[in-house]
Short mmCIF file of the C-alpha atoms (twelve columns), coordinates in Angstrom:
data_MODEL
# 
_entry.id   MODEL 
# 
loop_
_atom_site.group_PDB 
_atom_site.id 
_atom_site.type_symbol 
_atom_site.label_atom_id 
_atom_site.label_alt_id 
_atom_site.label_comp_id 
_atom_site.label_asym_id 
_atom_site.label_seq_id 
_atom_site.Cartn_x 
_atom_site.Cartn_y 
_atom_site.Cartn_z 
_atom_site.pdbx_PDB_model_num 
ATOM 1  C CA . VAL A 1  4.782   -0.229  -22.151 1 
ATOM 2  C CA . ASP A 2  2.337   0.616   -24.907 1 
ATOM 3  C CA . PRO A 3  0.825   4.013   -23.998 1 
ATOM 4  C CA . THR A 4  -2.683  2.726   -24.761 1 
ATOM 5  C CA . ILE A 5  -2.422  0.399   -21.731 1 
ATOM 6  C CA . ARG A 6  -3.953  2.322   -18.863 1 
ATOM 7  C CA . PRO A 7  -5.903  1.737   -15.636 1 
ATOM 8  C CA . ALA A 8  -9.536  0.646   -15.914 1 
ATOM 9  C CA . TRP A 9  -10.521 3.589   -13.682 1 
ATOM 10 C CA . PRO A 10 -8.725  6.694   -12.375 1 
ATOM 11 C CA . GLY A 11 -6.477  5.919   -9.428  1 
ATOM 12 C CA . ALA A 12 -6.453  2.146   -9.989  1 
ATOM 13 C CA . LYS A 13 -3.199  0.510   -8.877  1 
ATOM 14 C CA . LEU A 14 -1.887  -3.000  -9.331  1 
ATOM 15 C CA . CYS A 15 0.987   -4.634  -7.489  1 
ATOM 16 C CA . GLY A 16 2.235   -8.206  -7.132  1 
ATOM 17 C CA . LEU A 17 4.436   -10.953 -8.509  1 
ATOM 18 C CA . VAL A 18 4.102   -10.806 -12.298 1 
ATOM 19 C CA . MET A 19 3.303   -13.775 -14.506 1 
ATOM 20 C CA . THR A 20 3.659   -12.945 -18.194 1 
ATOM 21 C CA . VAL A 21 1.341   -14.548 -20.727 1 
ATOM 22 C CA . ASP A 22 1.680   -14.522 -24.520 1 
ATOM 23 C CA . CYS A 23 -1.478  -15.421 -26.447 1 
ATOM 24 C CA . PRO A 24 -1.903  -15.800 -30.195 1 
ATOM 25 C CA . PRO A 25 -4.645  -13.558 -31.657 1 
ATOM 26 C CA . GLY A 26 -8.103  -14.867 -30.772 1 
ATOM 27 C CA . ASP A 27 -6.841  -17.649 -28.471 1 
ATOM 28 C CA . ASN A 28 -6.969  -17.375 -24.674 1 
ATOM 29 C CA . LEU A 29 -5.803  -20.887 -23.748 1 
ATOM 30 C CA . MET A 30 -2.583  -19.532 -22.234 1 
ATOM 31 C CA . LEU A 31 -4.623  -17.239 -19.955 1 
ATOM 32 C CA . HIS A 32 -6.450  -20.314 -18.649 1 
ATOM 33 C CA . GLN A 33 -3.089  -22.020 -18.053 1 
ATOM 34 C CA . ALA A 34 -1.692  -18.962 -16.278 1 
ATOM 35 C CA . VAL A 35 -4.700  -18.714 -13.952 1 
ATOM 36 C CA . ALA A 36 -4.428  -22.433 -13.150 1 
ATOM 37 C CA . GLN A 37 -0.728  -22.036 -12.233 1 
ATOM 38 C CA . ALA A 38 -0.806  -18.588 -10.624 1 
ATOM 39 C CA . PRO A 39 0.289   -18.311 -7.019  1 
ATOM 40 C CA . GLU A 40 -1.855  -16.240 -4.669  1 
ATOM 41 C CA . GLY A 41 -1.258  -12.516 -5.190  1 
ATOM 42 C CA . ALA A 42 0.042   -12.879 -8.767  1 
ATOM 43 C CA . VAL A 43 -0.569  -10.207 -11.394 1 
ATOM 44 C CA . LEU A 44 -1.087  -11.561 -14.909 1 
ATOM 45 C CA . VAL A 45 0.412   -9.430  -17.675 1 
ATOM 46 C CA . ALA A 46 -0.931  -10.674 -21.000 1 
ATOM 47 C CA . ALA A 47 0.201   -9.814  -24.520 1 
ATOM 48 C CA . LEU A 48 -2.656  -10.437 -26.942 1 
ATOM 49 C CA . GLY A 49 -1.082  -8.577  -29.837 1 
ATOM 50 C CA . SER A 50 -3.657  -5.784  -29.421 1 
ATOM 51 C CA . TYR A 51 -6.262  -8.172  -30.868 1 
ATOM 52 C CA . MET A 52 -9.678  -6.568  -30.286 1 
ATOM 53 C CA . LEU A 53 -12.092 -8.715  -32.321 1 
ATOM 54 C CA . LYS A 54 -12.769 -11.295 -29.567 1 
ATOM 55 C CA . GLY A 55 -12.887 -11.078 -25.801 1 
ATOM 56 C CA . ALA A 56 -10.031 -12.907 -24.101 1 
ATOM 57 C CA . TRP A 57 -11.260 -12.544 -20.516 1 
ATOM 58 C CA . GLY A 58 -14.727 -13.074 -19.105 1 
ATOM 59 C CA . GLU A 59 -16.727 -14.505 -16.228 1 
ATOM 60 C CA . ILE A 60 -15.137 -17.967 -16.227 1 
ATOM 61 C CA . LEU A 61 -11.577 -16.630 -16.026 1 
ATOM 62 C CA . THR A 62 -12.630 -13.972 -13.501 1 
ATOM 63 C CA . VAL A 63 -14.151 -16.523 -11.113 1 
ATOM 64 C CA . ALA A 64 -11.182 -18.882 -11.540 1 
ATOM 65 C CA . ALA A 65 -8.724  -16.026 -10.904 1 
ATOM 66 C CA . GLN A 66 -10.641 -14.942 -7.796  1 
ATOM 67 C CA . GLN A 67 -10.574 -18.505 -6.444  1 
ATOM 68 C CA . ARG A 68 -6.795  -18.692 -7.011  1 
ATOM 69 C CA . GLY A 69 -6.223  -15.295 -5.361  1 
ATOM 70 C CA . VAL A 70 -4.934  -13.559 -8.516  1 
ATOM 71 C CA . ALA A 71 -4.386  -9.860  -7.684  1 
ATOM 72 C CA . GLY A 72 -5.111  -8.471  -11.138 1 
ATOM 73 C CA . LEU A 73 -4.668  -8.444  -14.889 1 
ATOM 74 C CA . ALA A 74 -2.912  -6.092  -17.304 1 
ATOM 75 C CA . VAL A 75 -3.724  -6.813  -20.938 1 
ATOM 76 C CA . ASP A 76 -3.205  -5.160  -24.316 1 
ATOM 77 C CA . GLY A 77 -6.320  -6.463  -26.047 1 
# 
């Protein structure tokens, strides 16, 4: 795991069935697909190639993930 990937806050923990997602730089379509297919309790682990010039996750994906019961997200961008 890239050492720059770390919890959003001290003590944060994440556990669940993992769904891996690979997104090309600047494109979050695969995150939308993963949320749509995620079983309840899934943890999405997304490789964005450390792309930091655009946001890949926002309110729309957050609300959709909450409705599907997604447990969390680990992302490198």
